[in-house]
C-alpha positions, 0 to 999 in steps of 0.5 A: 500500500503506497504512503498517502500524503497528509493533504490527501487524507485531510481532503478525504476526511473533509469530504466525508464530513461535508457530504455527511451533513449535506446528504438529506432525505428529500421527504423529511430533511433528516440526515441520510447518513448517521455520520462521516463514518457511515458515509465512509463505509458506503463509498470508496475513497475515489467515489467519495472524492468524485461526489465531493468535487461535483457537490462543490461545483454545484454549490459554487453555482447555486451559492457563490462566494461573495467575493466572486459576485460582481457589483450588480449581483451584490446590489441585487442581494442588498436590495432583497435583504432590505425588502426582507428586513422591511417585512419585519 
């Protein structure tokens, strides 16, 4: 068995934790996995990292980081927040 780089081990652990929290039952919103260990028993490391990459790509599309938004997009968000605050 080849020696694994510590960053590779960290990436796998991070992927397990994030995916375990992100995977929810559609009907109830309950966690699909009991925790990161359960996810690790369900998928191989290669499968896990492949799903994690896809998840992070989708997350970037539907929930972009603020530093990636342009001024117009930030203005739209600011106006939506102000409208929501006005409701309270």
